[in-house]
N, C-alpha and C positions, 0 to 999 in steps of 0.2 A: 618411610614406606617405599616399597618398590613400585614402579609404574611401567606400564607398557607404552605410555604416551611418548611419541618420538620427539616432541618439542622439548623434553627435559634431558635429552641425550647431549653429551658434551660436543661442543663445536670443533670442527677440524679446520685448519688453515686452508684457504683457497689455493688451488694450483693453477699454474698458467695453462691456457688451452693447449691441448696436444695437437700436433699436425698429423699424427698417425690416423689412418682410417679405422673406424670402429667396425667390429664384426656386426652383421645384421642381427637385430634382436628377435627372439622367438616369442616375446611377450606381446600381448595385444597393444595397440597404440593407446588405448584408454581402457580403464576397468569396465568390463562388460558382464552382464548377467549370464550370458552364454558360456563364457570361459570359466566363470565361477561354477556354474552347474556341471560343466564337463569335468572339472577337477573333483567335485564332490562325488560324481558318479564313478570316476576312476578309483577313488578311495574305497567306495563300496564294493567295487569289483575286486579290488585288492584283498579286502577282508573276506570275501567269499571263496578265495582260493588259498587262504592261509589258515592254519589251525591254531588252537590254543598252545599246542606244543611249540610252534614257531615263536610265540611271544615270551617263552621262558627265558629268563636271564641266563648268562653263561654259568653262573653258580648262584645258589641260593640255599637258604635253610628254611625248613618247614617245621613249625612248632604245632603239635596237636595236643589238645588238653583232654584229659579223661573227665567225664561228667561227674565223677566222684570227688574231684579236686575242689577244695574250697575256694571261694571267690577271691579272698585276699591274697592267697598264694598265686592264683592265676594272674592277678593284676601286677604282681612283681615281675612277671615275664613279658606279658604282652597286653595290648588293649583289644586285640581282635585275633581270633584263631579258630580253626575247625575244632569241633567237639567229637569225641569218640566214646561210644557206650561200650565199655569193656565187658559188661555182663552179656551183651548180645552180639558183641564183635561186629558192630556196624556204626556207620556215620550217624551223628546225632545233631547236625546243624552247625551253626556258627555262633561263637561268642562275639558280640559287637559292643561298641561303646554305648549304644542305645540301651542295651540290656542293663548296663551298670547305672545309667541315668534313671531307668525305671526302678531299680533297686534303691537308689538314693531317695527317690521320691516316695517310695513305699515306707522306708524307715522314717523319713521326715514327717509323714502323715500319721504314722501309727506307733512310734516308739520314741524313747528318750535317746539322747546322745550316748549315754552310758550303755543302754541296751543295744543300740546299733553297733557300738564298738565291740561289744562282747559277741553278739550274734553273728557278725560278719566273719568272725574267726572260724565258725563252724558251718556257715552257710555254703551249700554245695552248688556247683554249676547246674546240676540237674534240676534244681528247684526254681530256676529263673523263670520258667514258663508259668509256674504257679503265681509268681508275682505279677506277671502280665495279666493273668486272669483276674487277680484281685483288683488291679488298677483299671481293668476294662479296656486295655489297649490291645490292638491287633497283634497276634503272634506272627513272627516272621515265617515265610514259607520255607520248606525244606528243599532248598535249591541244590542242583548239581548238574554238571555236564561232563562229558567225556573229553579227555585232552585232545582227541582227534576231531572234535567238533570244530566247525569253522568259526573264525573270530566274528563273522557277521551274525551267526546264530547265537553265540555267547553274548554279543552286544544286545541282541533283541531280548534275550532273557533278562539281562540286567535292567533294561529299560522297562519292560513289561511288569517287573516285580519291584521296581524302585529300589533295587539292591545296589550296593557299592562294591560288593565282593562276590565272586562266583567260585565255589569249591569245584575242583576238577577231580573226578574219581574214576578209577579203573577197577578191574577185577583180577585177582591173583589167578594165574593160569593153572596152578596146581590145586589150590584149595577152593577157588571160586569166591572167596571172600572179597569184600570191598577193600580198596586201598586208596587212601587219600594221597594224590600225587602232588597237587599244588593248589594255589588259590589265585585266580585271575582278578585283578582289581581294575577299576575304571582308569586309574592313573597309568597302570602298566599298559593297558590297551591303547590309550591315547598317545602315550609315549612311543609305542611301537609304530603307530601311524606317523608320528612326527619324525621319526628316524628314517623310515623306509619310503615315505611319500613326499620327499623334499620337493620334487618338481611340481607335484600337484598343489602342495601348500603355497607355493609362490603365486598361484592363481586365485587363492582364496582371499581376495582383496576387498570384498564387501564388508560393511561395518556390522558389528555385533548387534546394534539396535535395529538395523534394517533387516537382519536375518531373524530377528525376534529370539535371539539366544539370551536366556536369563529372565529374571523377574525384575520388573521396574516399578517405581513408585507410581501409583495410579493418578494422583493429583499433580497437575503441573505446577501448582503453587501450594506446598504443604502448609504455609503460614495462614492460608485462608480456610483450612479445614475446620469445621465447627468444633468447639471444645468437647472433650470426652471421646473423640474419635481419633484413631491412629492416623496422623498426618502422612505416615509413610507406608500405609496399607498398599499391598499385602505383605510387606516386609516387616518382620518382628525386629524391634530395636530396643536398646536399653541405654541408660546413661551411666556415668561413673558412680552415681549415687544409688543405682538400682541394687537391691539385695541379690546375692548370688542365687538363692533358691528361686527367685522369680524367673531368672534366666533358665535354671534347670527345668522349671515347669514348661517354659517355651520349648526347650529341647524335646521333652517327652510328649507334649501335646501336639506339636507340629511335626515331629520326627525330623528335626533339623539338627545340624551339627555345629552351627556357628551363628552368632548374633552380632551385628554391627553395634559398636558403642559410639554414640554421637553426642555432641554438645547441644546447647539450646538453639543454635542456629542450624542444626542438622549436619554439621561438619563431622566427618568420620575421624575419630580420635584413636580408635582401637577396635579390636575384634575379640569377643570372648567365645571360646570353643569348648566342645565337650571334653577334649583332652585336658583342658585346664581343670575341669571338675575331677577328672580321674586322678590328677596329681594330688588334689586334696584328700581323696579317698586313700591313696597309697600312703599318705602321711598320717592317716587316721584322724585328720582334722575335720570331723563332721560338723563341729560347732562353727567352722568357717563358712558354712552355707548361709549364716546370718550376716556375714560381712558384706560390705558394699563392694561393688566391682572394683573400684579404685584400690581398695585394700587387698582384695584377692589377687589382683594383678602383681602385687609385690612378691607373691609366692610362685609366680610363673617361672618355668624353667628358663635359665639364661640363654639357652640355645634357640629360643623362639625366633623363627625366621622373619617375623614382621608381617604386616598386612600388605598383601599384594593388591594394588589398585589398577584400574584402567578407566578409559573413557568409553562412552557409547559409540564413538566414532572409530575406535581401534578395530582392526580387522580380525577375522577368524584365523587367518594365516599367521598373524603376529602372535596370537594367543597360543597356537599350537607350537610355534617356535619357542615360546617361553617354556612350555611344558617339556620340551626337549632339553632345555638348559637347567631347569631346577624343578624340585618337587612342589607342585602347586595343586591345591585341592579346591580352591575357590578364589574368585576375584571380586572385590567390591568396586562397583561402578560409581564414579564420582563426576561432578560437574563443577565448573567455576574454578577460580584461582584458589579458593579456600578448601575445595574438596568436599562439597556438600553431597550427601548420599543421594544417589539416583537409582541404584539397583544392585543386584548381586547375581553372580554367575557361578554355577557349580559345574563340576565335571559331568554330572548327570545331564545338565542342559546342553553341554557341548556334544556329548555322545548321542543324545537324542536327535540333535540336528544332523549330525554326520550320518546316522543310520537312516533317518527319514521317518515319515509318518507311518506308524504301525497300528494305528487305530486304538491307542492306549488312552485316549481322552485327554482332558486338559489338566487332570490332577498332577501336581508336581510338588517337589520339596520347595520350601521358600528360600530361600535358597540362598548345600546344602544345605560325591559322593559321592 
């Protein structure tokens, strides 16, 4: 597992004291709330004067899927992409991993493995919204922003709608038709901050727990929680013996994208993600939904980057520096030498804190975006 915790970093040999005079430090003599708040406000000001265009990478590819395309073919390309209605020549929303999770849950409830394997060959993307109505789950809003919108406004929309991706659309100057330009993700947005606000990030020294970033175990002593209750509430957890479909149900019911796998002592041993389920779908292994998590993990892609962990005392600045260095979507918060589960932090949590209170209420992903 990767960790943010500084005490696990390799030690360097001590050097003899230098006789050279040090340059005066511009950092505060001790971590202060004032310097932290000033840094956060500076980042918000930065986002208000930069547009979504500014956050585009130097080069990128954009895959757009026609709603007439069948699901199985779509998943051979991507797990998330903008959708296009070719009959009406207009934007039709986003295909997300959660859409596929809902489809799996629908098949599992209503059909045999053989039927699911056959039906998915002809099931079209345009029918995914029908599945959501059948399951009684909320349909995603049809989000969009213009590429010239400020990053602050884009961030607000992502937070208010609990979305992880925001399609950016413009209009063709000759035909007036919609044109899908790109997709702004939470990760791309936070990485843009981490690259361009280096000075401000150095002042974000307060701990994640103090800043209330993330979701944490409610009970200080999970072992004392009465039988029948989740000792790690409000965090959904599973063990290596949990059936895959039980976790799929958690994904769909809670609109989350990962569940910590813990042992009987609450020590984090792994993480099962929605993308792991998509791998099974790509392989056509629908019967694998009855497997235990321990067995399903054997089919995980060998390039899985591992579980990124941190402690509640790690700082927001350290987290943003990590995002600059590697692709991170969530961090599992652990405590103690063994690494007992304490909480989970998603990119939604981080972005929500950076942008500030928008009056969106307390509802949040468990977390996950």
